[in-house]
N, C-alpha and C positions, 0 to 999 in steps of 0.2 A: 504494500500500500504506500510505502514511502516513495517520494519522488514522482508522484502522479502529476503530469502536466495539467495545470489549471486552465480553465477557459476565461477566467476573469469575470464570469457571470454568476458565480456561486451566490453572491449577495442579492441577486435578483430573483432568487427562488424562495417562494413561500411554501412551507411544508404543512400538510394537513394529515394528521394521524387519526385513523378511524378506531374508536374505542370498542367497537364490536357490539353485537346484540346480546341476547340472553345467555349465549354460550352453553346451550343445553347439552351439546355433545361432550363438554368438559365437566358436566355435573358429576360428582358433588363439589369439585374444586371451585366451581363458580356459583355455588348456592349462596355465598355470603360476600362475593366480590366479583368484579368484572374480569373478563379474560385478560386484559393487559396488566391487571394487578396480581395475577397468579404468580406466586414465588417460583423461581427457577434457580437451579445450580447452587442451592443452599443459602444464597444471600441476595440475589437480584430479583427483579420482577420482569415479566415479559416486556413491559413498556420501555425498560432501560435499553433494549437492543435497538429499536429504530431511533430513539433519541441519541444514543451513543454514536450510531452511524452518521446521523445528521451533524453532530458536533464535529466529528473528525473530517467530514466532508465540507466543512465551512458553511453549512446551511443551518443557521442557528435560530431562525425565526419560525416557530412551530405553533400550530393550533392543534389541540387535542380535543376531539369530539367524543363526548361521553353521554351515556343514557342510563344503563342498568347497573345497579349495585356499585355505584361509583365513589362512595365515600372514602374507602381505603385508597383508591387510585388517586383521588384528589389530594388526600393527605400525603401520599408518597411524593407526588409532583411538587407540592409546596415545600416539603422538607428537603428535597434533593436538588432541584434545579433552580439556582439563583445566579443569574449572570451579573457581572459587575456593572457599575454605572456608566462605564465608557464603552460598553458593548451594546450592539443593537439586538443581541440575542434575547429570546424569551421562549417559555413554554406556557402558552395561555390556554386555559381550559374553557371550552365552549360546551356547556351542558345543554342537553335538550330542554327546550322551553316552549311554552305557548306564547304566541305574540298576536297582536291585532291582525297581522297579515297571514298567520298560519297557526292554527290551534291543534295540529296533529303532532304526534311523536314521530321520530324518524321511521320511514317506511322502507328503507334500504340504504345501501352505501351511498348511492348517488343522491338520494333524497336528503341524507344527512348533510352532505356538502352543500346542496342547493339551499337548505334552510339557513346556512351560515355564509352564504355567498357574499353578502354585503361586507362582512368583516374581511373576507379574502380579497375582494376587489379593491377595497380601500387601502390595502397594504401595498407598500412600495415593491415593485418587481414585476417582471414580465412573465414569469413561469410559476406554475403551481405543481408541486410534487405531492402525490397522494400515496400514503403508506398504510399498511395494516399494523395493528398493535399486537399481533399474536403469531409472529414468525421468528424463527431463530436462524440468524445468518450474520455474516460480516461483509459489508459491501461499501465501496467507495462510490457514492452517487455522482461524483464529479465525472467519472468515466461515462456514466449514462447521460449526463447532461451534455458532454462533448459529442456523443453520438447524436443526440437530439439536435444540436446546433449544426453539425456537419451535414446531416441528412436533410436539413431544412424541414423538419417534421412539424406537424401540428400537435401530435401526441406520440410519445415514445413509451413502450411497455417493456418492462423487464421480463425476460423469459429465461427458462432453463430447460435443458434436455431431460426427458423422462421416459419411462417405460410405458407399455400399453396399459398395465394395471394402474399406474400412477395417474395417467392422464384422465382417467374416469372421474376423478375428484377435483380436477382443475380445469381452467379454461385453456382450450387448445387453439394455437395460432398456426396459420400457414402463411409462409412468406414467399416472395420471389427471391432470386439470387442476391439482390442488393439489400435484403433485410426488410423491405417494405411488406407490411402485413396486408394480405389480400383476402383473408378469411379468418373469422373468429367463431368458435363454437364453445359454449359454456358446458362443462362437464359431460362430454360425450360418453354415455354409459355403455352403448352397445357397438358392435362391429360396424353397423351402418353409420352410426354417428361419427366414428373415427375414420371411416373410409376417405382416402385422399388427403388426410391431414398430416402425413409424414413430412418431416422437415426437408427442405431443399438440401441435397448433398453439398452443393457449393457453399451454402451458408455454414453448414457444420464444419467444413474444411477451413473456411475463412476464420472461424473463431477457435479452431482446434478443439472442438467438442468431442466427447467420447463416443465410441461406437456402442451399439446395443441399447441406445436410448433414442429411438427414431422420431419422437414427438417433441414439440416445443410447448411448454406450459407457461401460462401467465403467472407471475409471482405476486400479482396484486400490487405492483409498484408502477406508478404512472407519472410521467412528466408532461404536463399540458402547457401549451401557450395559454396565458390567462384569458384572452378574449375567446379562444376556442372553447375552453371549459365553461365560461359564462353562457355562451350561446347553446352549448350542448345539454345543459342541465334543465331540460324542459320538465314540467311537473309530472307528466305521464311516464317519464323514464326514471324509474326508482332505483335501479341497481346498475352498477358499472358493468359487471360481467354479462348480465342477461340483456341489458337494454342499451346503455350508452356506447360501449365499445363496438358492438356490432353495427350500430348506426353510423359511427364515425369512420369505421373501416370503409364503408361505401361512399362517404362524402369527403373525407379529408386524407391527408398523408399521415398514415400511422406506421411508425417504425418500430422494429424489434431491437432490443439491446440484449444480447445473449450473455448470460452469466454462467460461469463454469464452476463456481465454488459451492460450499455446503449451504443448504437451505432446507428448512423444515417448516411446514405449516403445522403449528401446534393447535390443531382443531379438535382432536379427540383424546381420550385418556390413553389409548394405545400409542399415538404419536408423541404425546407428552412424555410417557414413560420411556419409549424408545430413544427419544432425544437425550434423556438423562443417562441412559445406558451407553450412548455414544460418548458422553463426556468422560466416562470412567474406563474406556478402553486403553490398552497400553499405548497405542498410537492413535489418539482420538482424531476423528475427522473435523472436529470443531472444538475450540478451546477458548476460555475467557482469559488466557494468560499471554496473549500476544502483546509484547511490551510496546509495540508501535500502534496498537489499536485496542486500548483498554476500554472496557465498558464501565459506566459509572452507576452508582446507586446511593441510597441513603447512608451517610456515615454514622456508624453506631458507637465507635470509640470503646469497643469491648476489649477485655483482657485476652491474652493468649489462651489457647486451649490447654487443658490439663488432661494428660493421657497417662494412665497407670496400668501396667500389666495387661496391655491390650495388643491383640494381633490385628494389624490393619493392612489390607492388601488390595491395591487398585481402587482408589476412591478419592473423594474430596472431603476434607475436614475443614469446616468453617470456624471462625473465631468465636471465643466465648463458650466452647463446649467443655463438658466434663465427662470423660469416658473412663470407666474403671472395670478391669478384668473382663473385657468384652472381645468379641471377634467380629470384625467388619470386613466384608469382601464385596468388591464391585458395587459400591454404594456411595451415596452422597449424604453427608451428615451436616445439617444446616446450623445456623447460628443459635447459640445458647442450648444446644441439645444436651440432654442428660441421659447417659446409658450406664447401667450398673449390671455387670455380669450378664450381658445379653449377647445374642448373636443376630447379626443383620447381614443378609445376602441379597444382592441385586435389587436394592431398594433405595427409595428417596425418603429421607427423614427431614422434614422442613424445619424442625426446631421449635423454639419458643419465642414469643414476642417479649413478655417479661420473664424473668427467671422463675417466678412463682405465679403462673396464671391461675385465676380463680376456678374453683371446682366445687361441686356439692360436698357436704360433710361426709367423711368416710371414704372418699375417693383415693385411689392410689396417688403417690407423689407424682409431680410432673415428670415427663420423660418416659423412659422404657425400663421396666423393672427387671429384677433378678430372675434368671432362668428363662426369659422370653426369647422366642425365635420368630424372626420376621424375614420372609422371603418373597421376592417378586411383588413388592407392595409399595404404596405411596402413603406416608403418614403425614397428614396435614398438620398445621401449626397447633401448638398448645395442647397436644394430646397427653392424657394421663393413662398410660398402659401399665397394668399391674404385673405381678409375678407369674411366671410359668404360663404365659400366654402363648398361643400358637397361631400365627397369622401366615398361612401358607396356601390357602385355597386348595386343600388336599383333595377335595371332590372335583376340582377342575371346572367349576361353574363359570359361565360366561357373564351372567347377569344375576345379581341378587342384592337384597338390602337387609340390614339388620340394625340393632341398636348401636349407633355410633360408627357404623361402617357400611360400605357398599362394595359391590364387585361390578366392574365395568370392563367389558372386552377381556375378561379373564384376570384383570388386575385388581387386587384388593386395595381399597382406599379407606384409611381411617379418617373420619371426618374432622374438620376443624373443631377444636375444643372438646373432642370426644373423650369419654371416660370408658375404658375397657377394663372390666374387673379382673381380678386374679383368676387364673385357671381357664380363661376363655379360649375357645378354639374357633377360628374363622377359616 
């Protein structure tokens, strides 16, 4: 990322980050918070990724559109992102609201931007970049802006190569050899919907993209000329993927910017879990440790972790934790976590907000108790898990619910603030 030629136009870009809808596919992680506020990698939140990418790319004027369960997200933004008085940078929250001109909540991604178009149009700059708040990737948006300018595009869409199974859940684009998009299909589920959408071989060779991934998928990253965006957001066009993009492909010059790095859509429990298992691989495809492209989050000023008589293999251990006599393998242990003679394998432990979160009288202490085994699971924040608990989904269930826990796509999730009594088996 270092030494990327700049266009000199980075400061002319206004960024709009979509806070997402109800996030039902990430339930129960989104039962008390919005998708961008979901904790990741032990100490960050999903929203930190697009904001961090923007800061490194020199595009520091950001609007964040929020609607559902947004209190914790608002709190995180206020505590984390404060630009100095001599910077033009900001992260401004635009919460869904009823106005004299529009008394409806957001009806889709495009409608959310349309309802806030006045703020965007009034901001200095000729370009608007639109991002999602629930993707994991590291990207220099200056390269995409350069492609947008050099191709004289009205709209540029970030795309990445993907397989036939992956394209079913994403927007498929077809380009000519110059990268101009000539067709867009949202989530082509069957063979007929995918027919003819394979990427142009000359384009794949031009970008050096890998073989075995014959389709190009939209990443949900858009750079618009501001005037084009303003004219495209007609009230009847509610969603970018289903409505706005297909119409613009027919009317305007829409360019593809091919991205060859790591990218995950954190839209389901399975994808969320798999992204974290990527982080603990011996040679991870994505890491938060790149010294040239660090991500930022709320500073907590916690003490160093205390580790006693513990076996730790392939994992991430965040600050402020207390681990005694435990075994941790291929797992992430979040801030302030407390583990006492426990075993954790292939799991994400989000940790604690305060060291001693409130719980009903007679509950186990906060953290994970003695003799407990946790495998292939996600433990949300502030959990009180007792002694000799077994969280392994031994029956191999795909979907289930119980007191303080749920199973989604085969992954056990201990809910936020849950109390799991001694000797419980899940």
